[in-house]
N, C-alpha and C positions, 0 to 999 in steps of 0.2 A: 930732859929725860927722855925716855928709851919708847918712841913710838915702831917700834918690829913686839909681829906674835907671841906670846909665851909661849911654851910646848904647849902647852893645854888649850890657850888659845889657837892657836896654829891649826889645833886637833880636831875641837869647835869649826874651823874657819871650814876645812878642810869637809866637816860630814855636813855645813850647812849647800856649801857650795854642791856635794854630789844632789842634795836633799832637793835647791833649790832647779838643776838641773832635767832635774827624774817628771819636775811638779809644776814648772811655770808657766803659765797658759802660751796657746797659740796664735801672737797676734800677727801672721805670715799673711790669713784670706782676707784680714781685714786691709781694707783700702782706704789712701791716705788719707781722706772725710773721718772715718770711721774710725780714726789712730785717736785723734783730737776729741779732749778733755769735753765730759760734758753729755755726746754722741751713746743714744743707749747704748747700743752694743756694746759698745766701748766704756759702756759705767756699769754692764753688769757684767762681766767680764774680770772687772776690775770687784767688783760687787763674789764672785763666786772666790776669785783667787784672795779676799783676806778671812776666804770664812775658809776655808782648805789651809793658810797659816792656823787659823784660830787653831784648828781639831789638831790642828800637830805638835802645837804648844807653838807657834813660830810668831802668833800676832802679839803687841804690847808682851814681850819678854819680860822686861823687867816688872809690871806690874803685878800684884798682887791676884793668886790661883781662884780665890774671891770673885772677882773684877776683873775674870775672864781670862787673865796675863798667864802665864806659864813658872813666876815665881823664879824670875832669873837671875841674872846683875845683869846693870846697864852697859858691861859688857859689848855680854852678848851680844845684847841688842843691836848697841852698835855694828858688830861687825857681822851678821845677819843683812841690818838696813846696808849697809857696805856692799854686801856682796846679792840685792840683790838691786843695787843700784848696778853694780854695774852688769847682773844681767838684763837689764832693760827692763824690767820687769813692775819697777813701783811706780805706783800711782798714790792722783794727793787728794782724793777725792773723801779723803778721812783723815787729810791731814790736817785740819782746822778741828776736829773733833777730837782725835787724838794728840794730837802734841800739843795743843793748844786751850781746850778749853777742859777734855774731862777732866785731867789730872787737876785743873784749877778747885774741877766743882769736888774732888776726892780730897782736897786740903782740905776745903772747908766751912764743907757740908757730910752732915753725921746724917741727915733723912733717910730711912732705910728707902724708900720710895723712890731719892734723887739718887742714891745709890745703887739702885735697880737699871739706873739707865746704862752703866756704863757697861758687862757686858754684852748688852746684842750688840751696841755701837764696834769693840772689839773684834766681831766675827764678822763685819760687815752690813747690817741689816738695817741701819740707820746712819745716816747725813744727817752730821750738826755744823753750825755755822754761823759764826761772829754779830752780835746785834752789839755798837759802841758806837763806831762814825754817825756823825751828824755833819745838815747842811751845815752848822754852827760850831762843827766843833769835830773836824780832823787829826790833828794831830794832837790836841790839846784835849786827853780820852777822858781831863777831868769836867769839860764846860758842857755837860751834856743839859739837855732843858727838855727831853720825854721824861714825863712827871707818873709818876707813882700817887696815888693816897687809895690812903687806907681804906679798906672796906668791909668790913663782916671780917671773917675769915681771911682775906685775902690781898689781890692790892688792884688797882683799877687803874690801867695804865694807857697814857693814852702822846702820840709823839710820831716823830720819822726818824730811820736809820738811810743810813746810803753808804752804798761804796761795798754789798754782804756780800762773799765771795759763796757759791753757790746756793744762793736760798732761796732761787728757785725749786732745787733739788731736795733742798735740807728736810726733816724732818721736825728736829728742834731745834732750836736757837738760843743762848745763851744773851740777858740782855742785861745792859747796865741802864737805869732811870734813876730821875732827883727826886728823892725821895723827907729833904729838905731843906729847901730854898731859905733858910731866915743862918743857912750854915756857911763858915768857907768852901767853893767850888768841891774843894779834894776834902770833906765831911758829911757831907748828903747824901751819896749816894749808895744807892744797894744793887744787888747785883738778882738775878733772879733768871731759871731756865724753862723754855714754855712750847707746847705743840707748835707747830707754825700751822697747825689745819684749824689752830685757838679759831673762835670768832671772833673780825674785828682784824686780822692780820689779811693783809693784801702788799701781795709780793709785785710788784712792775723792773721786769730786767729791766737793765743799760745795757743798749748796740755801742760798745766795743769795734773799737779800728779797725781790731783783727778779725771782724765778724761773727767771734768768744758772745756771746749773751751771759757772761761768767759772773758778773754782778752784778747788784740789786737795789734799788730803793724798795725800805718795808717803811709803812704805812701801819702806826698798830689805833684802833680807835675805839677805845669806850672794850679796852683786854681786858678781862678777870682773871688774875692771876691767884690761887691759895698760894700759902702761904707758904706752906711747909713745901715749893718750890725756889722759896729765895735761899740763897748760900752765903750763906755768914751772915752776919748780925747787919741791922736795920742800921742803916747811916755807916756804919761800915763795910760798904765795895769796893773800895780803895784798891786794899790787901787784895781780893778777888782779882780786882781788873791788873793793877801792878806782876800777881801771879799770872793772867793770860798773857802778857805784851812778853814779860820774860819767854816762858815757853814758845810768844810766837817768832822773839828774832831768834829764839836761839835755833827754830825749826827752819825758815829762811834763809839764817846763817851760816846752818848747813849745805845751800846750794843743791840748786835739785836742775833736771833736766839737761840740756845742754850744754857739752863741755869739749877741753879742747880734743880728746878721741874725737870725735867729731865734725870738729874743723878740720883735720888732718885728712881722715875719710874728705872729705869734700875739695880739700885743695890738691887732693892725692888728682882728682877727677876734672879739672880747670886746665887747662889748658895753655902755655906760657912761653913767652919765649928762651924760656930755661929748660922746656919741655911741660911739666908744669906750675900750678902754681907751691906746690911741696916744694919745688924745689927752686925755687924765686931767695936769692940772700935777705930781701928786704919781709921777703915776706916772712923768710923763718928767723928773722931777729923779734920781730912780733907776736909769734908765735911761742918763743921763747920766753919773754916778758911776759905775754899768756899766760905759759903754761907755772909760770913762780908764782903768779899772782890765783891762781889757782888753788895751788897748793900752798898757800899761806891763808887762804880760804879754810881747806882740810886743817891743816896742823889748827887754829885758831877753835874748830871747830871741837879740837880734843879739850881745850884748856871746859869746854860747859860738859863735852863725857866727865872728866875729872871731877865738877862738880858734882852729875849724877853720880856716879859710882860711888861717892861720899853722903850722899841721901840729901847731898842742898839742892839747892835750888840755882838755874841759872845765872849767872850773874853780865853786869855787864860788860864782859864783853866780846857779849852772843853778840850786839849793836854793833860792833868793827866786823865777825863777820857778814853781816846782815849787812852792809853802810857796802861791805868787797862786794860782794852777790851781783847786789843790782847794778850797778856802776861797771864791772866787769862782766855783764852781762848784754848792756847794753851798747856798750864795747865792743865784744865781740862778735853780737849778729850785724852791725855796721863794715864790721870790716870782713864781713862772710858775704853780703849781699853785693861790697867792689868787689869783692872776691870774681862773680856773679856778670859782672858791670851789667852794662841792660836786661840779662837776661833773668836778672835778680828782680826785677820790675812784676817776673811772670808768677803769680802766692798758685796762680792753680794747683791742689795738690796731682792734678793723675801730668803735669807738664812739669811743673818748678821739681831741682835739684833737692833731694831727702823727701820728696811730694810736700815741700812747701817750708818745711818746718821753722828756718830759720825765717824766712819773708816771717811764719808769723810769728815768731813768737822777739822776734825785730819790732813790732807791733806794737807788744807785750809789753818789751823789756819798759816801757818811762813808765807803768804803772808800779814796777819796782822799787823803786828810787822814793813810792809815795805810801803805797801800802804798808801796811807794817812798822809806821814814821817813816817821816820825810829825812830825807838826807841831813838836812838838818840838827833835825832832831838825834838821831843815829851823834852826829857829831860836838850836839851836845852833855847827851848822857856820857860820849869816850872821855869829853874834855873834863868834865867836873866830878865824874864817880871813877876815873880812871886814873886820870889824869892831876884830880884833884883841885882846878884850875877853879878861879873861881864863878860862882849861879850866874846867870841873867840876871838882870834884876823884874821880879812880878812882884805889880805894883797890886796884882789881885788878888794873895795867894789868902789876904788877911779878913778880906770884907768876904759880909754876906750876901750868898751868890746871885740876890735879888734885886741887888744893890747895882752888881756890875753892869756897866751899858752894854747895851748887845746890838746895839748899830740899827737899830727900824728906825 
């Protein structure tokens, strides 16, 4: 596989780079605290940047124009994303909606009112959250107990969701619910979208050890959802769930946030017996290994890009990228704090090196190995769907859901 740009791609990359340099938001005036996700000023800058991209045809480049995209190619979108990340102006507020949920909505829904929600999200006018995981079904996405019961021209929803990223600021959510407990667990699910301001929806932020409240619990009490907000067939929600999870792992598997360049910059500022930590042979050996792993993530993401460019859904290779990224991020931030020695304990953004970014990421990194599927789930997918190894024994696969022991 040739990873070099074609002449046309190189010209597009140069044009994109010039546009980003001329239009990228200036984060310089922001304090270290204001640079963190979900701070109001940071979020508003991200929203304005999304709108600027949309106006110039650089938001969701490969999506159809009638959905707010630019009608371009997956390769063009990948090039823009790479240049955006290179310039340090890649925000994550819209990742759940634009990279995970709305592609599944467009794939599985033909309802005009539902599809009308897409274009505002492309402009950054709305934020979406994912309402899949539950207290009793984290990595088991088919173990959903949140119940949806037919009522007139809609559905009455009762249940609880948890670990919902960005729900505290989301305008809309995509929800999976159990519509037929008498069928096996993968067969009786249905997916809906809902306005997060619907009566009966309560969001309770979860305070994380990093100090953030990005994760949330969401309680649904007698929530009514019209049937035209259903995505896909009744009891056919597993197809929508799979589409979403594949998109999620493809998005996570490409890697975001701090990288080897940031570690090099940090090491160059830390004194050591050799001069700086960057001159230390042992650190340089570790850095070389980390760079190789980072390249593996980047090149693996090209497999996903190849699938997308052919009009195919992301495949199981994205699980490998996600597994690598989660583990290397945790190892990288641990190494960075070791470099800082006792000063690594200081996470005050006004005092800590790099505005406390490595401390913050270190406290946040363990969640990467859980969100989007645990390490164990990713390894199972790779073993079964990539290597063709025998699958795990699943004794509940054909059992009606209501007959599965709940442990209560």
